[in-house]
PDBQT receptor file of N, H, CA, C and O in Angstrom, charges set to zero:
ATOM      1  N   MET A   1      14.993  -5.070 -21.771  1.00  0.00    +0.000 N 
ATOM      2  CA  MET A   1      15.422  -3.934 -21.118  1.00  0.00    +0.000 C 
ATOM      3  C   MET A   1      16.437  -3.706 -19.836  1.00  0.00    +0.000 C 
ATOM      4  O   MET A   1      16.056  -3.286 -18.743  1.00  0.00    +0.000 OA
ATOM      5  N   GLU A   2      17.659  -4.022 -20.131  1.00  0.00    +0.000 N 
ATOM      6  H   GLU A   2      17.968  -4.363 -21.019  1.00  0.00    +0.000 HD
ATOM      7  CA  GLU A   2      18.061  -4.300 -19.144  1.00  0.00    +0.000 C 
ATOM      8  C   GLU A   2      18.868  -3.065 -18.629  1.00  0.00    +0.000 C 
ATOM      9  O   GLU A   2      19.280  -2.239 -19.443  1.00  0.00    +0.000 OA
ATOM     10  N   GLY A   3      19.121  -2.914 -17.177  1.00  0.00    +0.000 N 
ATOM     11  H   GLY A   3      18.787  -3.586 -16.516  1.00  0.00    +0.000 HD
ATOM     12  CA  GLY A   3      19.482  -1.991 -16.271  1.00  0.00    +0.000 C 
ATOM     13  C   GLY A   3      18.152  -0.777 -15.990  1.00  0.00    +0.000 C 
ATOM     14  O   GLY A   3      18.251   0.249 -15.317  1.00  0.00    +0.000 OA
ATOM     15  N   THR A   4      16.985  -1.255 -16.702  1.00  0.00    +0.000 N 
ATOM     16  H   THR A   4      16.905  -2.089 -17.249  1.00  0.00    +0.000 HD
ATOM     17  CA  THR A   4      15.938   0.116 -16.176  1.00  0.00    +0.000 C 
ATOM     18  C   THR A   4      15.104  -0.748 -15.292  1.00  0.00    +0.000 C 
ATOM     19  O   THR A   4      14.511  -1.824 -15.372  1.00  0.00    +0.000 OA
ATOM     20  N   GLN A   5      15.356   0.369 -14.245  1.00  0.00    +0.000 N 
ATOM     21  H   GLN A   5      15.838   1.243 -14.180  1.00  0.00    +0.000 HD
ATOM     22  CA  GLN A   5      14.459   0.284 -13.153  1.00  0.00    +0.000 C 
ATOM     23  C   GLN A   5      13.130   0.909 -13.136  1.00  0.00    +0.000 C 
ATOM     24  O   GLN A   5      12.992   2.055 -13.563  1.00  0.00    +0.000 OA
ATOM     25  N   LEU A   6      12.191   0.266 -12.694  1.00  0.00    +0.000 N 
ATOM     26  H   LEU A   6      12.303  -0.666 -12.347  1.00  0.00    +0.000 HD
ATOM     27  CA  LEU A   6      10.371   0.735 -13.038  1.00  0.00    +0.000 C 
ATOM     28  C   LEU A   6      10.511   1.271 -11.286  1.00  0.00    +0.000 C 
ATOM     29  O   LEU A   6      11.195   0.918 -10.325  1.00  0.00    +0.000 OA
ATOM     30  N   THR A   7       9.301   2.451 -11.573  1.00  0.00    +0.000 N 
ATOM     31  H   THR A   7       8.745   2.738 -12.353  1.00  0.00    +0.000 HD
ATOM     32  CA  THR A   7       9.288   3.221 -10.334  1.00  0.00    +0.000 C 
ATOM     33  C   THR A   7       7.789   2.638  -9.798  1.00  0.00    +0.000 C 
ATOM     34  O   THR A   7       6.854   2.279 -10.514  1.00  0.00    +0.000 OA
ATOM     35  N   LYS A   8       7.850   2.653  -8.246  1.00  0.00    +0.000 N 
ATOM     36  H   LYS A   8       8.609   2.945  -7.664  1.00  0.00    +0.000 HD
ATOM     37  CA  LYS A   8       6.242   2.378  -7.725  1.00  0.00    +0.000 C 
ATOM     38  C   LYS A   8       5.421   2.606  -8.492  1.00  0.00    +0.000 C 
ATOM     39  O   LYS A   8       4.688   1.687  -8.856  1.00  0.00    +0.000 OA
ATOM     40  N   LYS A   9       5.238   4.065  -9.064  1.00  0.00    +0.000 N 
ATOM     41  H   LYS A   9       5.833   4.812  -8.768  1.00  0.00    +0.000 HD
ATOM     42  CA  LYS A   9       3.713   4.265 -10.037  1.00  0.00    +0.000 C 
ATOM     43  C   LYS A   9       3.636   3.588 -11.348  1.00  0.00    +0.000 C 
ATOM     44  O   LYS A   9       2.578   3.516 -11.974  1.00  0.00    +0.000 OA
ATOM     45  N   GLU A  10       4.880   3.035 -11.812  1.00  0.00    +0.000 N 
ATOM     46  H   GLU A  10       5.739   3.094 -11.303  1.00  0.00    +0.000 HD
ATOM     47  CA  GLU A  10       4.731   2.375 -12.962  1.00  0.00    +0.000 C 
ATOM     48  C   GLU A  10       4.563   0.661 -12.494  1.00  0.00    +0.000 C 
ATOM     49  O   GLU A  10       4.049  -0.152 -13.263  1.00  0.00    +0.000 OA
ATOM     50  N   ILE A  11       5.026   0.326 -11.276  1.00  0.00    +0.000 N 
ATOM     51  H   ILE A  11       5.445   0.986 -10.652  1.00  0.00    +0.000 HD
ATOM     52  CA  ILE A  11       4.777  -1.341 -10.817  1.00  0.00    +0.000 C 
ATOM     53  C   ILE A  11       2.907  -1.019 -10.427  1.00  0.00    +0.000 C 
ATOM     54  O   ILE A  11       2.001  -1.768 -10.793  1.00  0.00    +0.000 OA
ATOM     55  N   GLY A  12       2.774  -0.090  -9.845  1.00  0.00    +0.000 N 
ATOM     56  H   GLY A  12       3.510   0.519  -9.548  1.00  0.00    +0.000 HD
ATOM     57  CA  GLY A  12       1.115   0.106  -9.484  1.00  0.00    +0.000 C 
ATOM     58  C   GLY A  12       1.435  -0.165  -7.742  1.00  0.00    +0.000 C 
ATOM     59  O   GLY A  12       1.031  -1.240  -7.298  1.00  0.00    +0.000 OA
ATOM     60  N   MET A  13       2.317   1.022  -6.544  1.00  0.00    +0.000 N 
ATOM     61  H   MET A  13       2.645   1.895  -6.905  1.00  0.00    +0.000 HD
ATOM     62  CA  MET A  13       2.199   0.612  -5.446  1.00  0.00    +0.000 C 
ATOM     63  C   MET A  13       2.149   1.735  -4.615  1.00  0.00    +0.000 C 
ATOM     64  O   MET A  13       2.927   2.688  -4.664  1.00  0.00    +0.000 OA
ATOM     65  N   LYS A  14       1.016   1.559  -3.694  1.00  0.00    +0.000 N 
ATOM     66  H   LYS A  14       0.384   0.785  -3.654  1.00  0.00    +0.000 HD
ATOM     67  CA  LYS A  14       1.663   3.021  -3.015  1.00  0.00    +0.000 C 
ATOM     68  C   LYS A  14       2.457   2.994  -1.665  1.00  0.00    +0.000 C 
ATOM     69  O   LYS A  14       2.975   1.952  -1.265  1.00  0.00    +0.000 OA
ATOM     70  N   THR A  15       2.520   3.963  -1.100  1.00  0.00    +0.000 N 
ATOM     71  H   THR A  15       2.098   4.810  -1.425  1.00  0.00    +0.000 HD
ATOM     72  CA  THR A  15       3.386   4.136   0.536  1.00  0.00    +0.000 C 
ATOM     73  C   THR A  15       2.272   4.190   1.431  1.00  0.00    +0.000 C 
ATOM     74  O   THR A  15       1.175   4.681   1.163  1.00  0.00    +0.000 OA
ATOM     75  N   ILE A  16       2.667   3.573   2.678  1.00  0.00    +0.000 N 
ATOM     76  H   ILE A  16       3.558   3.174   2.896  1.00  0.00    +0.000 HD
ATOM     77  CA  ILE A  16       1.439   3.858   3.910  1.00  0.00    +0.000 C 
ATOM     78  C   ILE A  16       1.124   5.676   3.855  1.00  0.00    +0.000 C 
ATOM     79  O   ILE A  16       0.004   6.183   3.926  1.00  0.00    +0.000 OA
ATOM     80  N   ASN A  17       1.914   6.128   3.769  1.00  0.00    +0.000 N 
ATOM     81  H   ASN A  17       2.824   5.717   3.712  1.00  0.00    +0.000 HD
ATOM     82  CA  ASN A  17       1.757   7.999   3.712  1.00  0.00    +0.000 C 
ATOM     83  C   ASN A  17       0.683   8.081   2.721  1.00  0.00    +0.000 C 
ATOM     84  O   ASN A  17      -0.125   8.968   2.996  1.00  0.00    +0.000 OA
ATOM     85  N   GLU A  18       0.415   7.398   1.604  1.00  0.00    +0.000 N 
ATOM     86  H   GLU A  18       1.071   6.677   1.380  1.00  0.00    +0.000 HD
ATOM     87  CA  GLU A  18      -0.043   7.795   0.382  1.00  0.00    +0.000 C 
ATOM     88  C   GLU A  18      -1.407   7.518   0.753  1.00  0.00    +0.000 C 
ATOM     89  O   GLU A  18      -2.274   8.391   0.786  1.00  0.00    +0.000 OA
ATOM     90  N   ILE A  19      -1.666   5.884   1.128  1.00  0.00    +0.000 N 
ATOM     91  H   ILE A  19      -0.962   5.175   1.101  1.00  0.00    +0.000 HD
ATOM     92  CA  ILE A  19      -3.084   5.348   1.726  1.00  0.00    +0.000 C 
ATOM     93  C   ILE A  19      -3.515   6.172   2.693  1.00  0.00    +0.000 C 
ATOM     94  O   ILE A  19      -4.662   6.567   2.483  1.00  0.00    +0.000 OA
ATOM     95  N   ALA A  20      -2.972   6.615   3.767  1.00  0.00    +0.000 N 
ATOM     96  H   ALA A  20      -2.041   6.295   3.938  1.00  0.00    +0.000 HD
ATOM     97  CA  ALA A  20      -3.050   7.654   4.981  1.00  0.00    +0.000 C 
ATOM     98  C   ALA A  20      -4.053   8.637   4.250  1.00  0.00    +0.000 C 
ATOM     99  O   ALA A  20      -5.278   8.756   4.268  1.00  0.00    +0.000 OA
ATOM    100  N   TYR A  21      -3.049   9.276   3.614  1.00  0.00    +0.000 N 
ATOM    101  H   TYR A  21      -2.054   9.180   3.599  1.00  0.00    +0.000 HD
ATOM    102  CA  TYR A  21      -3.660  10.986   3.056  1.00  0.00    +0.000 C 
ATOM    103  C   TYR A  21      -4.946  10.196   2.286  1.00  0.00    +0.000 C 
ATOM    104  O   TYR A  21      -5.985  10.744   2.655  1.00  0.00    +0.000 OA
ATOM    105  N   GLU A  22      -5.169   9.307   1.525  1.00  0.00    +0.000 N 
ATOM    106  H   GLU A  22      -4.325   8.862   1.226  1.00  0.00    +0.000 HD
ATOM    107  CA  GLU A  22      -6.251   9.105   0.601  1.00  0.00    +0.000 C 
ATOM    108  C   GLU A  22      -7.507   8.878   1.518  1.00  0.00    +0.000 C 
ATOM    109  O   GLU A  22      -8.676   9.110   1.212  1.00  0.00    +0.000 OA
ATOM    110  N   LEU A  23      -7.162   8.516   2.375  1.00  0.00    +0.000 N 
ATOM    111  H   LEU A  23      -6.212   8.328   2.624  1.00  0.00    +0.000 HD
ATOM    112  CA  LEU A  23      -8.359   7.708   3.318  1.00  0.00    +0.000 C 
ATOM    113  C   LEU A  23      -8.640   8.480   4.480  1.00  0.00    +0.000 C 
ATOM    114  O   LEU A  23      -9.586   8.209   5.220  1.00  0.00    +0.000 OA
ATOM    115  N   LEU A  24      -7.605   9.739   4.736  1.00  0.00    +0.000 N 
ATOM    116  H   LEU A  24      -6.836   9.959   4.135  1.00  0.00    +0.000 HD
ATOM    117  CA  LEU A  24      -8.091  10.645   5.614  1.00  0.00    +0.000 C 
ATOM    118  C   LEU A  24      -7.869   9.700   7.061  1.00  0.00    +0.000 C 
ATOM    119  O   LEU A  24      -8.863   9.503   7.760  1.00  0.00    +0.000 OA
ATOM    120  N   VAL A  25      -6.587   9.151   7.462  1.00  0.00    +0.000 N 
ATOM    121  H   VAL A  25      -5.779   9.311   6.894  1.00  0.00    +0.000 HD
ATOM    122  CA  VAL A  25      -6.365   8.488   8.455  1.00  0.00    +0.000 C 
ATOM    123  C   VAL A  25      -4.915   8.598   9.051  1.00  0.00    +0.000 C 
ATOM    124  O   VAL A  25      -4.037   9.213   8.445  1.00  0.00    +0.000 OA
ATOM    125  N   HIS A  26      -4.754   8.153   9.925  1.00  0.00    +0.000 N 
ATOM    126  H   HIS A  26      -5.467   7.653  10.417  1.00  0.00    +0.000 HD
ATOM    127  CA  HIS A  26      -2.787   8.508  10.443  1.00  0.00    +0.000 C 
ATOM    128  C   HIS A  26      -2.231   7.070   9.801  1.00  0.00    +0.000 C 
ATOM    129  O   HIS A  26      -2.800   5.985   9.683  1.00  0.00    +0.000 OA
ATOM    130  N   ARG A  27      -0.985   7.471   9.462  1.00  0.00    +0.000 N 
ATOM    131  H   ARG A  27      -0.523   8.353   9.557  1.00  0.00    +0.000 HD
ATOM    132  CA  ARG A  27      -0.452   6.232   8.768  1.00  0.00    +0.000 C 
ATOM    133  C   ARG A  27      -0.383   5.058   9.838  1.00  0.00    +0.000 C 
ATOM    134  O   ARG A  27      -0.574   3.869   9.583  1.00  0.00    +0.000 OA
ATOM    135  N   ARG A  28      -0.081   5.588  11.056  1.00  0.00    +0.000 N 
ATOM    136  H   ARG A  28       0.075   6.554  11.263  1.00  0.00    +0.000 HD
ATOM    137  CA  ARG A  28      -0.504   4.244  12.342  1.00  0.00    +0.000 C 
ATOM    138  C   ARG A  28      -1.359   3.287  11.924  1.00  0.00    +0.000 C 
ATOM    139  O   ARG A  28      -1.159   2.097  11.681  1.00  0.00    +0.000 OA
ATOM    140  N   THR A  29      -2.663   4.169  11.851  1.00  0.00    +0.000 N 
ATOM    141  H   THR A  29      -2.825   5.136  12.048  1.00  0.00    +0.000 HD
ATOM    142  CA  THR A  29      -3.602   3.141  11.433  1.00  0.00    +0.000 C 
ATOM    143  C   THR A  29      -3.407   2.320   9.814  1.00  0.00    +0.000 C 
ATOM    144  O   THR A  29      -4.238   1.438   9.598  1.00  0.00    +0.000 OA
ATOM    145  N   VAL A  30      -2.743   2.485   9.112  1.00  0.00    +0.000 N 
ATOM    146  H   VAL A  30      -2.067   3.202   9.287  1.00  0.00    +0.000 HD
ATOM    147  CA  VAL A  30      -2.718   1.885   7.934  1.00  0.00    +0.000 C 
ATOM    148  C   VAL A  30      -1.777   0.907   8.439  1.00  0.00    +0.000 C 
ATOM    149  O   VAL A  30      -1.860  -0.214   7.937  1.00  0.00    +0.000 OA
ATOM    150  N   LYS A  31      -0.742   1.137   9.488  1.00  0.00    +0.000 N 
ATOM    151  H   LYS A  31      -0.674   2.048   9.896  1.00  0.00    +0.000 HD
ATOM    152  CA  LYS A  31       0.297  -0.145   9.627  1.00  0.00    +0.000 C 
ATOM    153  C   LYS A  31      -0.358  -0.928  10.684  1.00  0.00    +0.000 C 
ATOM    154  O   LYS A  31       0.085  -2.053  10.916  1.00  0.00    +0.000 OA
ATOM    155  N   ARG A  32      -1.654  -0.344  11.554  1.00  0.00    +0.000 N 
ATOM    156  H   ARG A  32      -2.014   0.569  11.366  1.00  0.00    +0.000 HD
ATOM    157  CA  ARG A  32      -2.068  -1.554  11.865  1.00  0.00    +0.000 C 
ATOM    158  C   ARG A  32      -2.980  -2.477  11.312  1.00  0.00    +0.000 C 
ATOM    159  O   ARG A  32      -3.259  -3.554  11.838  1.00  0.00    +0.000 OA
ATOM    160  N   TRP A  33      -3.491  -2.014  10.145  1.00  0.00    +0.000 N 
ATOM    161  H   TRP A  33      -3.265  -1.139   9.717  1.00  0.00    +0.000 HD
ATOM    162  CA  TRP A  33      -4.047  -3.071   9.453  1.00  0.00    +0.000 C 
ATOM    163  C   TRP A  33      -3.163  -3.885   8.740  1.00  0.00    +0.000 C 
ATOM    164  O   TRP A  33      -3.587  -4.998   8.430  1.00  0.00    +0.000 OA
ATOM    165  N   ILE A  34      -2.006  -3.571   8.407  1.00  0.00    +0.000 N 
ATOM    166  H   ILE A  34      -1.662  -2.667   8.659  1.00  0.00    +0.000 HD
ATOM    167  CA  ILE A  34      -1.158  -4.254   7.660  1.00  0.00    +0.000 C 
ATOM    168  C   ILE A  34      -1.106  -5.419   8.968  1.00  0.00    +0.000 C 
ATOM    169  O   ILE A  34      -1.515  -6.568   8.807  1.00  0.00    +0.000 OA
ATOM    170  N   GLN A  35      -0.616  -4.990  10.087  1.00  0.00    +0.000 N 
ATOM    171  H   GLN A  35      -0.284  -4.056  10.218  1.00  0.00    +0.000 HD
ATOM    172  CA  GLN A  35       0.015  -5.763  11.222  1.00  0.00    +0.000 C 
ATOM    173  C   GLN A  35      -1.292  -6.718  11.656  1.00  0.00    +0.000 C 
ATOM    174  O   GLN A  35      -1.097  -7.745  12.305  1.00  0.00    +0.000 OA
ATOM    175  N   LYS A  36      -2.295  -6.411  11.356  1.00  0.00    +0.000 N 
ATOM    176  H   LYS A  36      -2.453  -5.577  10.829  1.00  0.00    +0.000 HD
ATOM    177  CA  LYS A  36      -3.633  -7.025  11.524  1.00  0.00    +0.000 C 
ATOM    178  C   LYS A  36      -4.132  -8.226  10.674  1.00  0.00    +0.000 C 
ATOM    179  O   LYS A  36      -4.981  -9.091  10.886  1.00  0.00    +0.000 OA
ATOM    180  N   GLY A  37      -3.104  -7.904   9.391  1.00  0.00    +0.000 N 
ATOM    181  H   GLY A  37      -2.415  -7.201   9.219  1.00  0.00    +0.000 HD
ATOM    182  CA  GLY A  37      -3.674  -8.668   7.951  1.00  0.00    +0.000 C 
ATOM    183  C   GLY A  37      -4.540  -8.619   7.095  1.00  0.00    +0.000 C 
ATOM    184  O   GLY A  37      -4.865  -9.369   6.174  1.00  0.00    +0.000 OA
ATOM    185  N   LEU A  38      -4.967  -7.481   7.543  1.00  0.00    +0.000 N 
ATOM    186  H   LEU A  38      -4.703  -6.872   8.291  1.00  0.00    +0.000 HD
ATOM    187  CA  LEU A  38      -6.386  -6.706   7.147  1.00  0.00    +0.000 C 
ATOM    188  C   LEU A  38      -5.889  -6.290   5.335  1.00  0.00    +0.000 C 
ATOM    189  O   LEU A  38      -6.419  -6.513   4.247  1.00  0.00    +0.000 OA
ATOM    190  N   LEU A  39      -4.702  -5.643   5.744  1.00  0.00    +0.000 N 
ATOM    191  H   LEU A  39      -4.271  -5.462   6.628  1.00  0.00    +0.000 HD
ATOM    192  CA  LEU A  39      -4.212  -5.194   4.384  1.00  0.00    +0.000 C 
ATOM    193  C   LEU A  39      -2.599  -5.587   4.186  1.00  0.00    +0.000 C 
ATOM    194  O   LEU A  39      -1.677  -5.193   4.900  1.00  0.00    +0.000 OA
ATOM    195  N   ARG A  40      -2.508  -6.454   3.045  1.00  0.00    +0.000 N 
ATOM    196  H   ARG A  40      -3.257  -6.774   2.465  1.00  0.00    +0.000 HD
ATOM    197  CA  ARG A  40      -1.202  -6.766   2.513  1.00  0.00    +0.000 C 
ATOM    198  C   ARG A  40      -0.163  -6.003   1.984  1.00  0.00    +0.000 C 
ATOM    199  O   ARG A  40      -0.294  -5.427   0.903  1.00  0.00    +0.000 OA
ATOM    200  N   ALA A  41       0.784  -5.951   2.597  1.00  0.00    +0.000 N 
ATOM    201  H   ALA A  41       0.890  -6.419   3.475  1.00  0.00    +0.000 HD
ATOM    202  CA  ALA A  41       2.300  -5.044   2.050  1.00  0.00    +0.000 C 
ATOM    203  C   ALA A  41       3.607  -5.839   2.337  1.00  0.00    +0.000 C 
ATOM    204  O   ALA A  41       3.892  -6.769   3.092  1.00  0.00    +0.000 OA
ATOM    205  N   ILE A  42       4.291  -5.080   1.413  1.00  0.00    +0.000 N 
ATOM    206  H   ILE A  42       4.060  -4.324   0.801  1.00  0.00    +0.000 HD
ATOM    207  CA  ILE A  42       5.892  -5.684   1.335  1.00  0.00    +0.000 C 
ATOM    208  C   ILE A  42       6.608  -4.739   1.843  1.00  0.00    +0.000 C 
ATOM    209  O   ILE A  42       6.047  -3.652   1.973  1.00  0.00    +0.000 OA
ATOM    210  N   LYS A  43       7.725  -4.840   2.180  1.00  0.00    +0.000 N 
ATOM    211  H   LYS A  43       8.180  -5.723   2.074  1.00  0.00    +0.000 HD
ATOM    212  CA  LYS A  43       8.620  -4.069   2.682  1.00  0.00    +0.000 C 
ATOM    213  C   LYS A  43      10.048  -3.700   1.710  1.00  0.00    +0.000 C 
ATOM    214  O   LYS A  43      11.057  -4.404   1.663  1.00  0.00    +0.000 OA
ATOM    215  N   ILE A  44       9.871  -2.675   1.122  1.00  0.00    +0.000 N 
ATOM    216  H   ILE A  44       9.051  -2.103   1.160  1.00  0.00    +0.000 HD
ATOM    217  CA  ILE A  44      10.923  -2.491   0.177  1.00  0.00    +0.000 C 
ATOM    218  C   ILE A  44      11.925  -1.271   0.527  1.00  0.00    +0.000 C 
ATOM    219  O   ILE A  44      11.631  -0.101   0.770  1.00  0.00    +0.000 OA
ATOM    220  N   ASP A  45      13.020  -1.801   0.487  1.00  0.00    +0.000 N 
ATOM    221  H   ASP A  45      13.260  -2.752   0.289  1.00  0.00    +0.000 HD
ATOM    222  CA  ASP A  45      14.128  -0.425   0.986  1.00  0.00    +0.000 C 
ATOM    223  C   ASP A  45      13.651   0.217   2.198  1.00  0.00    +0.000 C 
ATOM    224  O   ASP A  45      13.656   1.433   2.389  1.00  0.00    +0.000 OA
ATOM    225  N   ASN A  46      13.128  -0.910   3.222  1.00  0.00    +0.000 N 
ATOM    226  H   ASN A  46      13.124  -1.898   3.067  1.00  0.00    +0.000 HD
ATOM    227  CA  ASN A  46      12.438   0.011   4.630  1.00  0.00    +0.000 C 
ATOM    228  C   ASN A  46      11.086   0.768   4.459  1.00  0.00    +0.000 C 
ATOM    229  O   ASN A  46      10.640   1.385   5.427  1.00  0.00    +0.000 OA
ATOM    230  N   THR A  47      10.564   0.755   3.544  1.00  0.00    +0.000 N 
ATOM    231  H   THR A  47      10.926   0.254   2.758  1.00  0.00    +0.000 HD
ATOM    232  CA  THR A  47       9.599   1.058   3.219  1.00  0.00    +0.000 C 
ATOM    233  C   THR A  47       8.095   0.254   3.087  1.00  0.00    +0.000 C 
ATOM    234  O   THR A  47       8.042  -0.461   2.086  1.00  0.00    +0.000 OA
ATOM    235  N   TRP A  48       7.098   0.256   3.776  1.00  0.00    +0.000 N 
ATOM    236  H   TRP A  48       7.141   0.837   4.589  1.00  0.00    +0.000 HD
ATOM    237  CA  TRP A  48       6.093  -0.614   3.164  1.00  0.00    +0.000 C 
ATOM    238  C   TRP A  48       5.660  -0.012   1.839  1.00  0.00    +0.000 C 
ATOM    239  O   TRP A  48       5.731   1.169   1.499  1.00  0.00    +0.000 OA
ATOM    240  N   ARG A  49       5.182  -1.091   1.130  1.00  0.00    +0.000 N 
ATOM    241  H   ARG A  49       5.125  -2.051   1.405  1.00  0.00    +0.000 HD
ATOM    242  CA  ARG A  49       4.327  -0.893   0.099  1.00  0.00    +0.000 C 
ATOM    243  C   ARG A  49       3.169  -1.360  -0.449  1.00  0.00    +0.000 C 
ATOM    244  O   ARG A  49       3.295  -2.583  -0.510  1.00  0.00    +0.000 OA
ATOM    245  N   VAL A  50       2.199  -1.059  -0.842  1.00  0.00    +0.000 N 
ATOM    246  H   VAL A  50       2.097  -0.066  -0.792  1.00  0.00    +0.000 HD
ATOM    247  CA  VAL A  50       0.874  -1.751  -1.007  1.00  0.00    +0.000 C 
ATOM    248  C   VAL A  50       0.321  -2.021  -2.612  1.00  0.00    +0.000 C 
ATOM    249  O   VAL A  50      -0.006  -0.996  -3.210  1.00  0.00    +0.000 OA
ATOM    250  N   THR A  51       0.220  -3.019  -3.183  1.00  0.00    +0.000 N 
ATOM    251  H   THR A  51       0.485  -3.852  -2.697  1.00  0.00    +0.000 HD
ATOM    252  CA  THR A  51       0.019  -2.872  -4.671  1.00  0.00    +0.000 C 
ATOM    253  C   THR A  51      -1.377  -2.264  -4.937  1.00  0.00    +0.000 C 
ATOM    254  O   THR A  51      -2.298  -2.533  -4.166  1.00  0.00    +0.000 OA
ATOM    255  N   ASP A  52      -1.543  -1.551  -5.872  1.00  0.00    +0.000 N 
ATOM    256  H   ASP A  52      -0.795  -1.333  -6.498  1.00  0.00    +0.000 HD
ATOM    257  CA  ASP A  52      -2.966  -1.114  -6.358  1.00  0.00    +0.000 C 
ATOM    258  C   ASP A  52      -4.288  -2.149  -6.408  1.00  0.00    +0.000 C 
ATOM    259  O   ASP A  52      -5.498  -1.941  -6.319  1.00  0.00    +0.000 OA
ATOM    260  N   GLU A  53      -3.489  -3.354  -6.593  1.00  0.00    +0.000 N 
ATOM    261  H   GLU A  53      -2.506  -3.524  -6.665  1.00  0.00    +0.000 HD
ATOM    262  CA  GLU A  53      -4.792  -4.431  -6.547  1.00  0.00    +0.000 C 
ATOM    263  C   GLU A  53      -5.117  -4.869  -5.062  1.00  0.00    +0.000 C 
ATOM    264  O   GLU A  53      -6.177  -5.252  -4.567  1.00  0.00    +0.000 OA
ATOM    265  N   GLU A  54      -3.948  -4.703  -4.553  1.00  0.00    +0.000 N 
ATOM    266  H   GLU A  54      -3.087  -4.392  -4.955  1.00  0.00    +0.000 HD
ATOM    267  CA  GLU A  54      -4.220  -5.374  -2.858  1.00  0.00    +0.000 C 
ATOM    268  C   GLU A  54      -5.181  -3.953  -2.427  1.00  0.00    +0.000 C 
ATOM    269  O   GLU A  54      -6.143  -4.044  -1.664  1.00  0.00    +0.000 OA
ATOM    270  N   TYR A  55      -4.777  -2.769  -2.998  1.00  0.00    +0.000 N 
ATOM    271  H   TYR A  55      -3.996  -2.695  -3.618  1.00  0.00    +0.000 HD
ATOM    272  CA  TYR A  55      -5.438  -1.818  -2.113  1.00  0.00    +0.000 C 
ATOM    273  C   TYR A  55      -6.766  -1.635  -2.490  1.00  0.00    +0.000 C 
ATOM    274  O   TYR A  55      -7.618  -1.312  -1.663  1.00  0.00    +0.000 OA
ATOM    275  N   ARG A  56      -7.086  -1.863  -3.991  1.00  0.00    +0.000 N 
ATOM    276  H   ARG A  56      -6.394  -2.126  -4.664  1.00  0.00    +0.000 HD
ATOM    277  CA  ARG A  56      -8.880  -2.081  -4.430  1.00  0.00    +0.000 C 
ATOM    278  C   ARG A  56      -9.578  -3.246  -3.854  1.00  0.00    +0.000 C 
ATOM    279  O   ARG A  56     -10.809  -3.234  -3.841  1.00  0.00    +0.000 OA
ATOM    280  N   ARG A  57      -8.988  -4.156  -3.421  1.00  0.00    +0.000 N 
ATOM    281  H   ARG A  57      -7.988  -4.165  -3.432  1.00  0.00    +0.000 HD
ATOM    282  CA  ARG A  57      -9.270  -5.329  -2.554  1.00  0.00    +0.000 C 
ATOM    283  C   ARG A  57      -9.638  -4.836  -1.167  1.00  0.00    +0.000 C 
ATOM    284  O   ARG A  57     -10.797  -4.799  -0.756  1.00  0.00    +0.000 OA
ATOM    285  N   PHE A  58      -8.743  -4.520  -0.585  1.00  0.00    +0.000 N 
ATOM    286  H   PHE A  58      -7.801  -4.550  -0.919  1.00  0.00    +0.000 HD
ATOM    287  CA  PHE A  58      -8.772  -3.654   0.818  1.00  0.00    +0.000 C 
ATOM    288  C   PHE A  58     -10.019  -2.858   1.006  1.00  0.00    +0.000 C 
ATOM    289  O   PHE A  58     -10.751  -3.033   1.980  1.00  0.00    +0.000 OA
ATOM    290  N   LEU A  59     -10.314  -1.782  -0.146  1.00  0.00    +0.000 N 
ATOM    291  H   LEU A  59      -9.719  -1.640  -0.937  1.00  0.00    +0.000 HD
ATOM    292  CA  LEU A  59     -11.288  -0.827   0.161  1.00  0.00    +0.000 C 
ATOM    293  C   LEU A  59     -12.899  -1.418  -0.377  1.00  0.00    +0.000 C 
ATOM    294  O   LEU A  59     -13.962  -0.880  -0.067  1.00  0.00    +0.000 OA
ATOM    295  N   GLU A  60     -12.772  -2.468  -1.121  1.00  0.00    +0.000 N 
ATOM    296  H   GLU A  60     -11.908  -2.905  -1.373  1.00  0.00    +0.000 HD
ATOM    297  CA  GLU A  60     -14.151  -3.175  -1.319  1.00  0.00    +0.000 C 
ATOM    298  C   GLU A  60     -14.624  -3.954  -0.462  1.00  0.00    +0.000 C 
ATOM    299  O   GLU A  60     -15.835  -4.147  -0.348  1.00  0.00    +0.000 OA
ATOM    300  N   GLU A  61     -13.496  -4.662   0.456  1.00  0.00    +0.000 N 
ATOM    301  H   GLU A  61     -12.513  -4.505   0.363  1.00  0.00    +0.000 HD
ATOM    302  CA  GLU A  61     -13.878  -5.256   1.807  1.00  0.00    +0.000 C 
ATOM    303  C   GLU A  61     -14.353  -4.244   2.547  1.00  0.00    +0.000 C 
ATOM    304  O   GLU A  61     -15.496  -4.350   2.991  1.00  0.00    +0.000 OA
ATOM    305  N   ALA A  62     -13.826  -3.446   2.735  1.00  0.00    +0.000 N 
ATOM    306  H   ALA A  62     -12.898  -3.359   2.374  1.00  0.00    +0.000 HD
ATOM    307  CA  ALA A  62     -14.060  -2.331   3.778  1.00  0.00    +0.000 C 
ATOM    308  C   ALA A  62     -15.495  -1.869   3.510  1.00  0.00    +0.000 C 
ATOM    309  O   ALA A  62     -16.128  -1.401   4.456  1.00  0.00    +0.000 OA
ATOM    310  N   GLN A  63     -16.089  -1.964   2.239  1.00  0.00    +0.000 N 
ATOM    311  H   GLN A  63     -15.574  -2.344   1.471  1.00  0.00    +0.000 HD
ATOM    312  CA  GLN A  63     -17.448  -1.339   2.437  1.00  0.00    +0.000 C 
ATOM    313  C   GLN A  63     -18.635  -2.201   2.207  1.00  0.00    +0.000 C 
ATOM    314  O   GLN A  63     -19.792  -1.816   2.038  1.00  0.00    +0.000 OA
ATOM    315  N   LYS A  64     -18.113  -3.631   2.228  1.00  0.00    +0.000 N 
ATOM    316  H   LYS A  64     -17.173  -3.944   2.366  1.00  0.00    +0.000 HD
ATOM    317  CA  LYS A  64     -19.057  -4.629   2.676  1.00  0.00    +0.000 C 
ATOM    318  C   LYS A  64     -19.828  -4.767   3.978  1.00  0.00    +0.000 C 
ATOM    319  O   LYS A  64     -20.593  -5.717   4.146  1.00  0.00    +0.000 OA
TER     320      LYS A  64
């Protein structure tokens, strides 16, 4: 599939804003989690993204 670009939803990624909305926290809180290494993220086009797999791992750890 040459020339085909996948969207973040097809790849399974969330933005900081999406995570903050789902968890009812401020986006700065999510950024702090990333800075502290509690939530792994990558920066794509100046936007932090978290894979769905990493998001699930983070939620499971938070419930312990």
